KEKE-3310 file (N, C-alpha, C; in steps of 0.2 Angstrom, whole numbers, plus 5000, padded with zeros to 4 digits):
npx = (5020:5010:4992:4982:4968:4952:4938:4922:4911:4900:4894:4880:4875:4871:4866:4868:4857:4847:4848:4840:4827:4824:4827:4830:4835:4848:4862:4879:4897:4905:4919:4919:4931:4950:4959:4975:4984:4999:5015:5020:5033:5049:5056:5070:5085:5098:5104:5112:5124:5131:5138:5149:5164:5170:5169:5176:5180:5178:5182:5177:5183:5180:5186:5192:5181:5168:5164:5155:5155:5155:5158:5156:5160:5155:5159:5151:5145:5135:5132:5135:5134:5135:5129:5137:5139:5147:5150:5139:5128:5120:5107:5105:5107:5113:5109:5114:5108:5113:5106:5105:5093:5089:5090:5086:5087:5084:5093:5094:5104:5110:5099:5086:5077:5062:5061:5060:5065:5063:5069:5066:5074:5065:5057:5047:5042:5043:5039:5040:5036:5047:5053:5065:5070:5059:5043:5034:5021:5015:5014:5018:5015:5022:5020:5029:5018:5009:5001:4995:4996:4991:4994:4992:5006:5012:5025:5031:5020:5003:4992:4978:4970:4968:4971:4971:4974:4971:4979:4968:4959:4950:4948:4951:4946:4947:4949:4964:4973:4987:4991:4981:4963:4953:4940:4928:4925:4927:4923:4928:4924:4932:4920:4912:4905:4901:4906:4901:4905:4908:4924:4935:4952:4953:4941:4924:4914:4903:4891:4886:4884:4880:4882:4879:4884:4874:4862:4859:4856:4861:4858:4864:4870:4886:4898:4915:4917:4905:4886:4879:4869:4855:4848:4844:4840:4839:4834:4836:4822:4814:4811:4812:4820:4819:4827:4833:4852:4864:4880:4881:4869:4850:4843:4834:4821:4811:4806:4799:4797:4791:4793:4786:4791:4784:4771:4766:4762:4763:4771:4771:4779:4780:4791:4798:4809:4811:4818:4812:4794:4778:4780:4790:4787:4780:4777:4788:4779:4767:4772:4775:4763:4758:4764:4761:4757:4757:4754:4767:4778:4788:4790:4803:4805:4815:4816:4825:4825:4827:4832:4837:4834:4821:4825:4820:4821:4822:4816:4814:4802:4803:4798:4783)
npy = (4923:4921:4923:4933:4929:4929:4920:4913:4922:4936:4938:4939:4953:4966:4982:4998:5006:4996:4990:4999:4999:4986:4977:4962:4959:4964:4965:4964:4964:4959:4949:4933:4927:4927:4921:4917:4914:4906:4911:4904:4893:4895:4897:4887:4897:4906:4895:4896:4898:4886:4887:4896:4900:4901:4893:4881:4864:4846:4831:4818:4816:4817:4816:4830:4836:4839:4824:4810:4807:4821:4837:4855:4871:4887:4904:4912:4904:4895:4878:4862:4845:4829:4819:4820:4824:4826:4838:4844:4845:4831:4818:4812:4825:4837:4853:4868:4882:4899:4905:4895:4886:4872:4860:4845:4832:4827:4831:4838:4843:4853:4858:4858:4844:4832:4822:4830:4839:4853:4862:4876:4888:4893:4884:4880:4868:4859:4844:4836:4836:4843:4855:4863:4870:4875:4871:4859:4850:4836:4841:4844:4855:4862:4873:4882:4884:4873:4873:4866:4862:4852:4847:4852:4859:4872:4878:4883:4891:4887:4878:4870:4856:4855:4854:4864:4865:4874:4879:4880:4872:4873:4872:4870:4864:4862:4870:4879:4894:4903:4903:4906:4904:4898:4897:4881:4875:4869:4876:4873:4880:4883:4884:4874:4879:4880:4881:4880:4882:4894:4902:4916:4924:4921:4922:4923:4921:4921:4909:4901:4892:4893:4888:4888:4886:4889:4885:4894:4898:4900:4901:4906:4919:4928:4940:4946:4942:4944:4942:4944:4949:4938:4927:4917:4916:4909:4908:4900:4900:4898:4909:4919:4923:4928:4935:4949:4955:4967:4970:4963:4967:4965:4971:4977:4968:4958:4945:4943:4931:4930:4919:4919:4912:4912:4916:4909:4915:4920:4932:4939:4948:4958:4965:4976:4981:4992:4997:5003:5008:5010:5013:5021:5035:5038:5046:5048:5048:5041:5029:5026:5026:5014:5003:4999:4985:4976:4974:4968:4969:4983:4991:5001:5015:5022:5034:5037:5049:5056:5048:5037:5022:5015:5012:4999:4995:4981:4979:4971:4973:4966:4970:4973)
npz = (5002:5017:5019:5028:5037:5044:5049:5054:5055:5056:5069:5081:5086:5098:5096:5103:5101:5097:5109:5117:5112:5113:5105:5095:5081:5077:5067:5063:5056:5064:5070:5076:5076:5076:5066:5061:5044:5045:5040:5024:5025:5023:5008:4999:4996:4986:4980:4970:4975:4973:4961:4963:4967:4979:4989:5002:4997:5000:4995:4985:4968:4950:4933:4936:4941:4953:4961:4966:4984:4996:5003:5005:5010:5011:5012:5020:5029:5026:5021:5011:5011:5004:4989:4974:4956:4942:4945:4949:4963:4966:4969:4987:5000:5011:5015:5023:5028:5030:5042:5049:5047:5038:5024:5020:5009:4992:4979:4963:4947:4956:4964:4975:4972:4970:4985:5001:5018:5025:5038:5049:5059:5068:5071:5062:5049:5034:5026:5012:4993:4981:4968:4959:4970:4975:4986:4979:4974:4984:5001:5019:5030:5046:5062:5075:5084:5083:5073:5056:5040:5027:5011:4993:4984:4973:4964:4975:4983:4991:4983:4977:4983:5000:5019:5032:5049:5064:5080:5090:5087:5076:5058:5041:5025:5009:4993:4987:4984:4979:4992:4999:5005:4993:4981:4983:5000:5017:5033:5049:5065:5081:5091:5086:5075:5058:5041:5025:5008:4997:4993:4992:4993:5005:5011:5015:5001:4987:4986:5000:5016:5033:5050:5065:5083:5091:5086:5076:5059:5042:5024:5009:4999:5000:5002:5001:5016:5023:5024:5008:4995:4991:5003:5017:5035:5048:5064:5082:5089:5078:5072:5057:5041:5025:5011:5004:5006:5011:5015:5026:5033:5034:5018:5007:4996:5007:5018:5033:5046:5062:5077:5093:5107:5119:5118:5108:5097:5080:5070:5055:5042:5026:5016:5004:4991:4978:4964:4954:4948:4954:4968:4970:4968:4979:4994:5010:5020:5017:5015:5027:5034:5028:5033:5044:5051:5060:5078:5085:5076:5068:5055:5048:5036:5025:5013:4999:4989:4972:4962:4969:4976:4987:5003:5015:5031:5044:5057:5073:5087:5102:5114:5115)
capx = (5018:5004:4988:4979:4961:4947:4933:4918:4909:4893:4892:4876:4878:4866:4869:4865:4850:4843:4845:4835:4822:4822:4826:4836:4837:4853:4867:4885:4900:4910:4921:4921:4939:4954:4964:4979:4987:5006:5019:5024:5039:5054:5060:5077:5088:5104:5107:5116:5132:5136:5142:5154:5172:5174:5169:5181:5177:5182:5178:5178:5183:5182:5190:5193:5175:5166:5159:5154:5153:5158:5157:5157:5157:5155:5161:5144:5142:5131:5137:5130:5136:5132:5132:5139:5138:5149:5152:5133:5125:5114:5106:5105:5111:5111:5111:5112:5107:5117:5103:5103:5089:5092:5085:5089:5083:5086:5095:5096:5106:5111:5093:5081:5072:5062:5057:5065:5063:5066:5068:5069:5078:5061:5055:5043:5045:5040:5041:5036:5041:5051:5055:5068:5070:5053:5038:5029:5018:5011:5018:5015:5019:5020:5023:5030:5011:5006:4996:4998:4993:4992:4990:4996:5009:5014:5030:5031:5013:4998:4988:4975:4967:4972:4968:4974:4972:4974:4980:4963:4953:4947:4950:4948:4947:4946:4952:4969:4976:4993:4993:4974:4958:4949:4935:4924:4929:4923:4928:4925:4925:4932:4916:4907:4902:4902:4904:4902:4903:4914:4929:4939:4956:4952:4936:4918:4913:4899:4885:4887:4879:4884:4878:4880:4884:4867:4856:4857:4858:4860:4860:4864:4876:4892:4904:4920:4915:4898:4880:4879:4865:4850:4850:4838:4843:4834:4835:4834:4817:4810:4810:4816:4821:4821:4827:4841:4857:4869:4886:4879:4863:4846:4842:4830:4815:4812:4800:4801:4793:4794:4791:4787:4789:4780:4764:4765:4761:4768:4770:4774:4779:4784:4793:4801:4813:4808:4822:4807:4789:4773:4782:4796:4783:4777:4781:4789:4773:4762:4775:4776:4757:4756:4770:4759:4754:4757:4759:4772:4782:4787:4794:4805:4806:4820:4815:4830:4823:4832:4836:4839:4829:4819:4829:4817:4825:4816:4818:4807:4802:4800:4795:4776)
capy = (4925:4919:4928:4934:4926:4928:4918:4912:4928:4938:4937:4943:4958:4972:4990:5003:5009:4990:4989:5003:4997:4979:4974:4957:4958:4970:4962:4968:4960:4958:4942:4929:4924:4931:4917:4919:4909:4908:4913:4900:4890:4899:4893:4888:4901:4905:4888:4899:4897:4880:4889:4899:4896:4903:4888:4875:4857:4842:4826:4815:4821:4813:4820:4836:4838:4835:4817:4805:4811:4827:4843:4860:4876:4892:4910:4916:4900:4891:4873:4857:4838:4825:4816:4824:4821:4830:4845:4846:4842:4827:4813:4812:4828:4843:4860:4871:4890:4903:4908:4889:4883:4867:4856:4838:4827:4826:4835:4837:4850:4857:4861:4854:4842:4825:4824:4833:4841:4859:4864:4883:4889:4896:4878:4877:4864:4857:4839:4835:4837:4850:4856:4869:4874:4877:4867:4860:4843:4838:4842:4846:4862:4863:4877:4880:4883:4867:4873:4861:4860:4846:4848:4853:4865:4874:4883:4888:4891:4882:4879:4864:4855:4855:4855:4868:4864:4878:4875:4882:4866:4875:4869:4873:4859:4863:4872:4885:4897:4908:4903:4908:4898:4900:4890:4878:4874:4869:4878:4871:4883:4880:4883:4870:4884:4876:4885:4876:4886:4896:4906:4921:4928:4918:4926:4919:4924:4917:4905:4896:4890:4893:4884:4892:4882:4889:4883:4898:4894:4904:4900:4912:4923:4931:4944:4949:4940:4946:4941:4950:4946:4935:4922:4915:4917:4904:4907:4895:4900:4897:4914:4917:4929:4927:4940:4952:4957:4972:4972:4960:4969:4964:4977:4976:4964:4951:4941:4939:4926:4929:4916:4920:4906:4914:4916:4904:4920:4922:4939:4939:4956:4957:4972:4976:4986:4991:5003:5005:5007:5015:5015:5026:5041:5038:5050:5043:5048:5036:5022:5022:5022:5009:5000:4998:4979:4973:4976:4964:4972:4988:4991:5007:5015:5027:5036:5042:5051:5059:5044:5033:5016:5014:5006:4998:4991:4978:4980:4968:4975:4962:4974:4974)
capz = (5007:5020:5020:5036:5037:5048:5048:5060:5056:5057:5076:5082:5092:5100:5095:5109:5099:5098:5117:5120:5109:5116:5098:5093:5074:5073:5065:5060:5052:5069:5069:5082:5079:5070:5064:5054:5041:5046:5033:5022:5026:5019:5002:4999:4992:4985:4977:4965:4978:4970:4955:4965:4968:4985:4993:5002:4995:5004:4995:4979:4960:4944:4927:4937:4944:4960:4958:4972:4991:4997:5006:5002:5016:5010:5017:5023:5034:5022:5017:5008:5012:5001:4984:4966:4950:4936:4948:4953:4969:4963:4974:4992:5003:5017:5014:5029:5026:5036:5048:5054:5044:5034:5019:5019:5005:4986:4973:4955:4946:4962:4965:4978:4968:4974:4992:5006:5023:5028:5046:5050:5064:5072:5073:5057:5046:5028:5024:5004:4987:4978:4961:4957:4976:4979:4987:4973:4975:4990:5008:5026:5034:5053:5065:5081:5089:5084:5067:5052:5034:5023:5004:4987:4983:4967:4964:4982:4985:4992:4976:4974:4988:5008:5024:5038:5056:5069:5087:5094:5085:5071:5053:5034:5021:5003:4987:4990:4977:4980:4998:5001:5005:4985:4979:4987:5005:5021:5039:5056:5070:5088:5096:5083:5070:5052:5034:5019:5002:4990:4996:4989:4996:5011:5014:5011:4995:4985:4989:5006:5022:5039:5054:5072:5089:5095:5081:5070:5051:5036:5017:5005:4995:5003:4998:5007:5021:5025:5019:5004:4991:4993:5009:5021:5041:5052:5072:5086:5091:5073:5066:5050:5038:5019:5006:5002:5011:5010:5018:5033:5036:5030:5015:5001:4997:5010:5022:5039:5050:5069:5081:5099:5110:5125:5118:5102:5091:5073:5067:5047:5038:5020:5013:4998:4988:4972:4962:4947:4949:4959:4976:4970:4968:4985:4999:5015:5024:5014:5015:5034:5037:5025:5035:5052:5049:5066:5084:5087:5070:5065:5048:5047:5029:5023:5006:4998:4983:4968:4958:4974:4978:4994:5008:5020:5034:5048:5065:5076:5093:5108:5121:5114)
cpx = (5011:4999:4984:4972:4957:4941:4927:4914:4903:4890:4886:4877:4871:4869:4865:4857:4844:4842:4839:4829:4820:4822:4832:4839:4842:4859:4873:4890:4905:4912:4921:4928:4943:4960:4968:4982:4994:5009:5020:5031:5043:5056:5067:5081:5095:5109:5112:5124:5135:5141:5148:5159:5174:5172:5175:5177:5179:5177:5180:5178:5184:5183:5190:5186:5173:5161:5161:5152:5157:5155:5159:5155:5160:5157:5156:5142:5138:5137:5133:5136:5131:5134:5133:5140:5140:5149:5145:5130:5118:5114:5103:5110:5109:5114:5109:5113:5111:5112:5103:5098:5092:5087:5090:5085:5088:5087:5096:5098:5109:5104:5090:5077:5068:5058:5062:5061:5067:5065:5070:5071:5071:5056:5049:5047:5041:5043:5036:5040:5043:5053:5057:5068:5065:5048:5033:5028:5014:5017:5014:5019:5017:5024:5023:5023:5008:5001:4999:4996:4995:4988:4994:4999:5011:5018:5030:5025:5007:4994:4986:4972:4971:4969:4972:4970:4975:4974:4973:4957:4951:4951:4947:4950:4944:4950:4958:4971:4981:4992:4985:4970:4953:4946:4930:4930:4924:4927:4925:4926:4928:4926:4909:4904:4904:4900:4906:4900:4911:4919:4933:4945:4955:4947:4929:4915:4909:4894:4889:4882:4884:4878:4881:4881:4877:4862:4855:4859:4856:4863:4859:4870:4880:4895:4909:4918:4910:4893:4880:4874:4859:4852:4844:4843:4837:4838:4833:4827:4812:4809:4815:4814:4823:4820:4833:4844:4861:4873:4883:4874:4858:4843:4840:4823:4816:4806:4803:4796:4795:4790:4791:4785:4785:4774:4762:4763:4765:4767:4774:4773:4783:4785:4796:4804:4813:4814:4818:4800:4784:4775:4787:4793:4780:4781:4782:4784:4768:4766:4775:4769:4754:4760:4767:4754:4753:4758:4764:4779:4782:4792:4795:4806:4810:4819:4820:4827:4827:4836:4838:4834:4827:4823:4825:4819:4820:4819:4811:4808:4800:4797:4788:4774)
cpy = (4922:4925:4927:4933:4926:4924:4916:4918:4930:4935:4941:4947:4963:4980:4993:5006:5003:4989:4992:5002:4990:4975:4967:4956:4964:4965:4966:4963:4958:4951:4939:4928:4927:4926:4919:4913:4910:4908:4905:4899:4892:4894:4892:4893:4901:4899:4889:4898:4891:4880:4894:4895:4898:4898:4884:4868:4853:4835:4822:4818:4815:4818:4827:4839:4835:4830:4812:4808:4816:4833:4849:4867:4883:4900:4914:4910:4894:4883:4867:4849:4833:4822:4822:4820:4827:4838:4848:4843:4838:4820:4816:4819:4834:4848:4864:4879:4894:4904:4901:4885:4877:4862:4849:4833:4826:4831:4832:4844:4855:4862:4857:4852:4834:4828:4826:4837:4848:4861:4870:4885:4892:4890:4876:4873:4861:4851:4837:4835:4843:4849:4865:4874:4877:4871:4866:4852:4843:4837:4843:4850:4861:4869:4876:4880:4878:4868:4869:4861:4857:4846:4849:4858:4866:4881:4888:4889:4886:4883:4872:4863:4854:4856:4860:4867:4868:4875:4875:4876:4868:4872:4871:4866:4861:4867:4878:4887:4904:4908:4905:4902:4900:4895:4888:4875:4873:4872:4877:4875:4880:4880:4879:4873:4880:4880:4881:4881:4889:4902:4912:4924:4926:4921:4923:4925:4920:4913:4900:4896:4889:4892:4887:4885:4883:4888:4888:4895:4899:4900:4904:4914:4926:4935:4948:4948:4942:4943:4947:4947:4942:4928:4923:4913:4912:4904:4901:4894:4898:4902:4915:4922:4927:4931:4943:4955:4962:4972:4968:4961:4966:4972:4974:4972:4958:4950:4939:4937:4926:4925:4918:4914:4907:4914:4913:4909:4920:4928:4938:4946:4955:4964:4972:4982:4986:4998:5006:5005:5010:5017:5020:5033:5043:5042:5044:5043:5042:5030:5020:5021:5016:5003:4996:4991:4975:4976:4975:4968:4979:4989:5000:5009:5021:5028:5040:5043:5054:5054:5038:5028:5018:5010:5003:4994:4990:4977:4977:4969:4970:4964:4975:4968)
cpz = (5011:5020:5025:5033:5043:5046:5053:5060:5057:5064:5077:5088:5094:5100:5102:5106:5101:5106:5121:5118:5110:5108:5099:5087:5073:5073:5062:5059:5059:5068:5076:5083:5074:5071:5058:5050:5041:5039:5031:5023:5021:5014:5002:4994:4990:4983:4972:4966:4975:4964:4957:4967:4975:4991:4996:5000:4997:5000:4988:4973:4956:4937:4930:4940:4950:4958:4964:4979:4992:5000:5005:5009:5011:5015:5020:5029:5030:5019:5014:5009:5008:4994:4978:4962:4945:4938:4950:4958:4966:4967:4981:4996:5007:5015:5020:5027:5032:5041:5051:5050:5039:5030:5020:5015:4999:4982:4966:4951:4949:4963:4970:4975:4970:4980:4997:5011:5025:5034:5046:5056:5069:5073:5066:5052:5039:5026:5016:4999:4986:4971:4961:4963:4979:4981:4981:4972:4981:4996:5012:5029:5041:5055:5072:5087:5088:5076:5061:5046:5030:5016:4999:4986:4976:4966:4971:4986:4987:4987:4975:4981:4995:5012:5029:5045:5059:5075:5092:5091:5079:5065:5047:5030:5014:4997:4991:4982:4979:4987:5002:5000:4997:4983:4984:4993:5011:5029:5045:5062:5076:5092:5090:5077:5063:5045:5029:5013:4998:4994:4991:4993:5004:5015:5011:5006:4990:4988:4994:5010:5029:5045:5061:5077:5092:5091:5077:5064:5046:5029:5013:5001:5001:4999:5002:5014:5026:5021:5014:4997:4993:4999:5013:5028:5045:5059:5076:5088:5085:5069:5061:5045:5031:5014:5005:5008:5008:5016:5026:5035:5030:5026:5009:5002:5001:5013:5028:5044:5058:5072:5089:5103:5116:5125:5111:5096:5085:5070:5061:5044:5031:5019:5008:4995:4980:4969:4956:4950:4953:4965:4975:4970:4976:4990:5005:5020:5023:5015:5023:5036:5032:5029:5042:5051:5055:5073:5086:5082:5069:5060:5047:5040:5029:5015:5004:4989:4979:4965:4962:4975:4985:4998:5013:5026:5041:5054:5071:5083:5098:5114:5121:5115)
residu = (MET:GLY:THR:GLY:CYS:SER:GLN:ASP:HIS:ASP:ARG:GLU:VAL:GLU:SER:PRO:GLU:ALA:LYS:ALA:LYS:GLY:CYS:CYS:TYR:ALA:TYR:ASP:SER:THR:ARG:ASP:ARG:GLU:GLU:GLU:ILE:PRO:GLU:THR:VAL:GLN:GLN:ILE:GLN:ASN:PHE:SER:LYS:PHE:GLU:ARG:ILE:ASP:GLY:VAL:TYR:THR:GLY:GLN:TRP:ALA:SER:GLY:GLN:ARG:ASP:GLY:HIS:GLY:GLY:ILE:VAL:TRP:SER:ASP:GLY:SER:SER:TYR:THR:GLY:GLN:TRP:ALA:LEU:GLY:LYS:ALA:GLU:GLY:GLN:GLY:ARG:PHE:ILE:LEU:PRO:GLY:GLY:SER:SER:TYR:THR:GLY:GLU:PHE:LYS:ASN:SER:ARG:ALA:GLU:GLY:MET:GLY:VAL:LEU:VAL:GLN:LYS:GLY:GLY:SER:THR:TYR:VAL:GLY:GLN:TRP:ALA:GLN:ASP:LYS:GLN:ASP:GLY:PHE:GLY:VAL:GLU:SER:TRP:GLY:ASP:GLY:SER:ILE:PHE:CYS:GLY:ILE:PHE:LYS:ARG:GLY:MET:LYS:LYS:GLY:HIS:GLY:GLN:PHE:ASN:TRP:VAL:ASP:GLY:SER:SER:TYR:ALA:GLY:ALA:TRP:ASP:LEU:ASN:GLY:MET:CYS:GLY:PRO:GLY:MET:HIS:ARG:GLY:ALA:ARG:GLU:SER:VAL:TYR:ARG:GLY:GLN:TRP:GLN:ASP:SER:LYS:PHE:ASP:GLY:VAL:GLY:GLN:TYR:SER:TRP:ASP:ASN:GLY:ARG:HIS:TYR:VAL:GLY:GLN:TYR:ARG:ASN:ASP:VAL:LYS:HIS:GLY:PHE:GLY:CYS:LEU:THR:LEU:PRO:ASP:GLY:SER:ARG:TYR:GLU:GLY:PHE:TRP:ARG:GLU:GLY:LYS:MET:HIS:GLY:ALA:GLY:HIS:LEU:LYS:GLU:ALA:LYS:ALA:GLN:THR:GLY:ARG:VAL:ALA:GLN:THR:ALA:PHE:ASN:LEU:GLU:ALA:ASP:GLY:ALA:ASP:GLN:ASP:GLU:SER:CYS:SER:ASN:LEU:ASN:LYS:LYS:SER:ASN:ARG:SER:ALA:ALA:SER:ARG:VAL:GLU:HIS:VAL:CYS:LEU:ARG:CYS:LYS:LYS:ALA:PHE:VAL:ARG:LEU:MET:ILE:VAL:ASP:TYR:SER:THR)
# end
């Protein structure tokens, strides 16, 4: 089965609260793009009917068995025309399924084996290697909308290295497993965004780097499609955040360097998350007093006591 996929993530958005404060450092995990990996081209089924006796065979025989060239038509409308050996489909042949889909290629022991082409009624196709009626080896899948996959299959599923090109111009090249993007790979978005890094279940997961078409750049850790762990985000104006993230948002120990193109001023703010230590016993009021480090930046602290760590969230105010 195909795996749904959405990449080109971490779109910069402004929340109502951020707009009210004139802030620009407000992020969520809203996705720019909703790309789907189409369903894998249907595998050949019901080849066991070669053993059935309800079909009508016309062709050559040898020693009481189908042998040579011949064709058979079954009661459900499916048919096979091609070579036979010792009663089995063997060599080149064409098998037509009841719905109108067809396989043309090599057979061995009445199974698709070797090179072959599967054309489905809906227009999707697979051209490549087969083993035991399943895509196995190198092959090319294409769909009616223009999407195309070129790579390695194992037992009917994408597994190994491959490249997928979507109709909107975006593409992925890298490792696959169980029909999903899994392992190291590179994705290019339709708007020239680029992600290079680790994947899991067709999502960013692990260490990676993402470059947007507007000049933003992130290098660090991802989990389940969003920034999570340690990473560094650089904005086009030179502003830079280096620190920890949680579920796509700045969360934990970090350092922000803010560049202001209008005045040339640079405001730097360091903040920290400590699960243990002296800060854990301080009150919220004391923390807030210590946070007034510059007129250009404000650090808001949220103290969750009772065995909870301090969470200090950064909001840069451009209205000052």
